[in-house]
N, C-alpha and C positions, 0 to 999 in steps of 0.2 A: 846663840845657840850653842850646845856643846855636842860633840860627836864622839861616840865610843865604839870600839870594837867588840862585838858580843858574840855569845853562843858557841857553836862549834869550832870556830876558829881560835877562841881563847882556850878552849878545853884541849884541843888537840896540840896546841902550840906547849901547852903545860905538860902533855903526856908525851912530847917529842914525836908526835904523829904527823905525818905529811898533812898540811892544811890545802884542801883542795878548792875552797871558796871562803870568802869574807863576807860577813854580814855586818851591817852598821846601825847603830841605834842614834837617833838624833833627839835630843832633849831640848825643850824651849822654843820649838819652831812651829810654825803652822803649815798647812798644805801651800797656801798661797806664797810664803816664803820660799818653799822649795822650789815651786814652779818658777818663780821670778830668778832664781839662780841656775836655771836651765835643766832641772832635774825632770825626768820623764815619769808620770804616774803609771804603775802597773798594778797596784793592789786592789782586790775586790772587795774584800771584807773590812780591810783597814788600810790606812794610808801607808803605802810602801812606793818608793820611787827609785829610778835607776840613774846612777851618776852620769852626767853628760859625756864623761871621757872613759871612765873605767868601766862603766855599765854594771858596777856592783850594786847590790841592794841596800837601799838607806830606808829604815823604817822609823817613823814618828813613835816616840814613847807613848805607850797606851795602858790602860787598865780595862778589864773586862769583867762583866757581871752576867752571870748564869740567868738565862730567862726561859729555857725549855729544855728538854732531853736531847741528848745527841751532841755531837761536836759543833754543829752550826748554832746550837741555842744561846748565843752570846750577843750582849749589847757591847760596844766598843767605845771607850772615850779616849780620843787622841788630843786632848786640848794641851797646850804648852805648859801647863802648870804640873803636868805629870812629871815626877821624879825618876831618876835613874833607879832607885830603890824599888819604887813602886812598880815600875816596868819589870824589873828582874823577879819580882816577888810572883808575877803571874806565870812564870816559866815552870816547866815540868820537874826537871832535877836540879839539884844543887850544883852539879858538875857543868850545867848549860846556863847557870844564873851568875856567871862570872863576867866582868866588863874590864876593858882597858881604856884609859882616857888617852888624849892627844899626847901627854907627857910620859905615857908608859906606865902609869900607875895603875895597879890592880884594884878594882871595886869588887869585892866579895862579901856581901852583907849576910849570906847565908851558909858559909862554911865550905863552899865548893872545893877549895884547895886542900882542905883537911880531908874530905871525902876521896878526892883523886888519890892523896896519899894512902888512905885506908882501903882503896879500892871498893868504894861502896857507891851503889846507885840508889839515891835517896831523894824523895820528894822534897820540894821547896815548902809547901805550905797545904793545909787541908783542900785549898782549892783545886789540888791535883784531881780530886774525884770528880770534877765537873766536866772533864772531857775524856770519854772512853777511848780515844785515839792513844791516849797515854799509856794506856796498857800495852797496847802494840810497841809504842815507842821504848818503854822500858825494856820489854823483851829483844827489841831490836838491838838495843845499846848492849845487853847481856851478850848478844850473839858477836857483837864487834869486839867487846873487850874481855870476853871470859878468859881468853888465852894469857890475858896480863893479870888474871886473879880477881876480877871484879865479880861481885855478887850483889843481889838486891837486898837492900837493907829490910829487916824483918817487918818494921813498921810500914814500909811501903808495900811489901808483899801482901801484908793484912789490910792495907787499905785498897789494893787491887781487889782482893778477895771480896771486900765489901761491896766494891762497884759492881763486881760480877753478881753477887747475892742480891742487890737491890735491882738488878736489871738494867744498869747504865749500859753495860756491854752489848745488850741487846739491840742498841741504837747504832752500832757501827754499820757503815754503808760498804758496799762490795768493793767500790773504787779505792776507798781508803785502806781496806784490808789486803787487797791485792798489792796495792803499792808499797805497803809495809812488809808484806810477805817477800815481795820480790826484792826488795832491799836487804831484808834479813838473810835470804838465800845467797846474796852476794858477799856476806860478811865472812869474817875468818872462822867462827864457830856457829854456824847457824842452828845446830841442835840445841844450843843453849836458848835459842828463840823458843823453841816448843817446850824445852824444859821449864822455862820461866812461865810460859802461859798455864802449864799443866799445874805448877806449884800452887797458883792462886784460882784455879777452877776455871780460867778463861778458855782453855784449849777445847773443853766440852761444848762451850757455847760458840767459838769462833771457827774452830776446825774439829766438829764432831766426828767426822770420818777418821781422823787420826787418833782422837782419843779412844774410839772404839777397839783400836788394836791393842791397847794396854790391858794386860791380863789375859790375852789368848795364848795359850801355850803351842808350841811347835814341837816336832819330834827332836829329843835332846841329842841324837846322834848325828843330826845334821844342823842343828841349832842349839849349841850348848848354852846359849843365853836364854833360850826358852821363851820368853816374852815377845811377841810379835811385835809390840810397840818399841820395845828395847832394840830389837833388830832393825826396825825402820830407820831409828835415830843413828844406829851404828852404820847403816847402808849410807845415810846421808853423810855422816862423817867420812866415810871412805871416799864418797862422790866429791867432796871438797878437795880431797888429796889428788883426784884425778883430773877435774875440770873445773874451769872457773866459770863455766856457764850455769846460770840459775836453773834453766830448764833441765839441764842434765841432773842437777842435784835434786829438784823437785821429782823428777821421774824415779829416781833411787828411792826417795823418801816414800813415795805413793803406791810402789809396785805391788805391795800385798794388801791393798785395801780389802780384797775380797775375803781374806782370812777372818775378818770380823763377822762375816755371815754364815760361817761354819756352825752347825748346831753343836752345843757343847757335848752332846753324847758321841760326836765323831771325832772330837780332839784326841790327840794332838794333830790327827791327819787333816789335810785341807784339800781333798780332791776337787779339781775344776775350779780352784780359787782365782786362776788367772782370768778367766772369761766372767766370772761371777762379780768380780770387782769392777768390770766396765761401767755397768750403770751407776755404781757409786762415785766413779770417778766423773761421769757424766754431771751428776748433780753437784758435786764438788766444783766443777769448772763453770757450769752454768751459773751457779751462785756467786762465784767470786769474779765473773766475766773473764775467764783465764783466756788469754790470746790463743786462737787456733792452732798456731804451729806448736805452742807449749803443750797443749792439750793433745795433739797427735803424737808427739813424742812420748808423752806419759801413758797413752793408751797402747802404743807399740810395746813399751817396755813391759806394762802389766801383763799384756797378752802373751808376749813371746819370751819372758826372760827365762822360763824353764826350758824352752826350746834351745836357747842360747847355751844354758848350762850344758845341755845334753847333746850339744853339737856333733861330738864325735859318734854318737849312737843313732842320730837320725838317718833316715833313708834320704837319698839325694833328692827325690822328689818333694818330700817334706822341707827339706831345708831350701830349695828352690821356691816353694810356695811361700815359705816365711820371708825370704829376701825380696820377693815380688810384692808382698803385701806391704812391707815397711818400705818400699820405694827405693831398694837399694840399686835398682838398675837405672834409675833416672840420673841424668847429668847432675842436678843438684839434689843430693840426698844427705841423710844424716845418719847413716850407719855407724859412723865413728862415736857419735853421740849416744845412740842405741847401746853399742857394746860397752861404752864406759859406765853407763847406768847399770848394766847387767854386772860388769865386773865389780861395781860398787856394792851390789846386792851379794855377790858371792863372797866378797871380802868383809862384808859387814856382819860378821859372826865371831863370836868368841873364840880365839885360837887360829882363826883363818886371815887374820887381817893382812898378813905379808904373803899369803899364797898366790902363786902366778895363776893367770888365767889364759892358758893357751888358746882356748876356745875362740878368743877374739881374732887371733892370727889366722885360725883355722877358717873362720866364717869370712873374713876379709878375701882370704885365697880362694876361697870357694866362689865368692861374688866375681872375682876378677876372672876366674876360669869360666864362668858363665857369661860374662860380658864379652869374651873373647870368641864366642862361638860364632861361626859364620851362619847367619840366619838366612842367607840368600835363597837357599834351597827350600826352605819354607815359604818365602816369599814368591818364588817361582813356579811352585807347585800349584795344581789347579785347586786351590783352597780359598774359602771365602770367609770374611768376618771372624768370628770366635775361632774358626779352625786354625787360622793363621797363628793366633796366639797360643793355642794348645800345641801346635807343631813346634813353635819356638820354645815352650816350656819343655817338650820332650827332649829336644836337642839340648837344651842347657842341663836338664837332669842327666842325660848320659855323659856328658863331659864332666859334670860334678861327680858323678858315680865313680868314673875313671880317675879322676884327682883323688877322691877318697881312697880307693883301692891302693894307690901308689903311696899315698900319705901313710896308710896303715902299714904297708910294706916297709917304707922307710923307717917308721917308728919301731916295728918289731927288730929290724936289724940294729938300730941304735940301741935298744934296750938289750938285746942279746950281747952286744959288744961291751 
């Protein structure tokens, strides 16, 4: 048998990217041969084994034949006669179809090295169109490498467009979509993921709630970029600069979903879009099976991002209600994540990218002030049930109101000096 290093490890080595994991391809072997050498089987759909010492994955060379729609509609042939070229031919992109043999020699039958040099994401063969997940993978690679100048080859974009038109993208299942989305949000330029999907028509099929934002105008005095879809991707880009957490980035991206529901006759105003978007977010999260904690943060940012922007103007009791609702008074809270997503929204506008967001420090200080309140008098009073909670809220509101007055007084002094 012959063993080759394949896939991402080869690609990233050639790009001088850190190689996080290595995948190996075995040509000329059977499952029985692998088992006899101590490899442990782990593959469900095709023969994959873990090395007995390194625990790295070793897959038998295979070919695939399309038998039904969707990404599971394949029959797999992993017999020992399958060649290295035949295996590489079934891969998605040329940059992922390069192998290195045990002597360090590159096997590159489809021009992957040249595409790496030309910064192109190009499909290996027409068989690309047999697996709808590849649409998402190309978009994710765009998100990973856009900052290096990578673009999708026009012939590949057209093939992806044909896949969408033929309905192949309709067979994507929630688990795979969420997995690819989460990975894309972790990449360097996640906005490129959505731009790539939009360019081939897949955004409208896979993420219709996001597609609906494009073409919806906003007031130019607040949003010089005007288009809500453009603003949403700008907010996502700012979130990347502020946080490595995919959930913060997603919350920044989705915060304005409600603006797509505004009737055109009311444009560019979007009164009440914060709450109007919540059912849209619910549909999005239910369809993709988004984890509850991620959905909760997205909902909080959606409903209260305008409150955050107007923090200096809010009444103390309104600010306390917001902090209470988003769980800021709990020992385990996500106030910082909430504020980072709100800051990304504020900065995700043309000309506002470098603007400070003092509201975040103000809200944090208000939360700390409220938490420092001695609540014993409410607990010791002759109160029951909800009355205790209301009394604590009142005490916290009073403390925050005093803090707010002191803050405004200090701000006036600093401005006058």
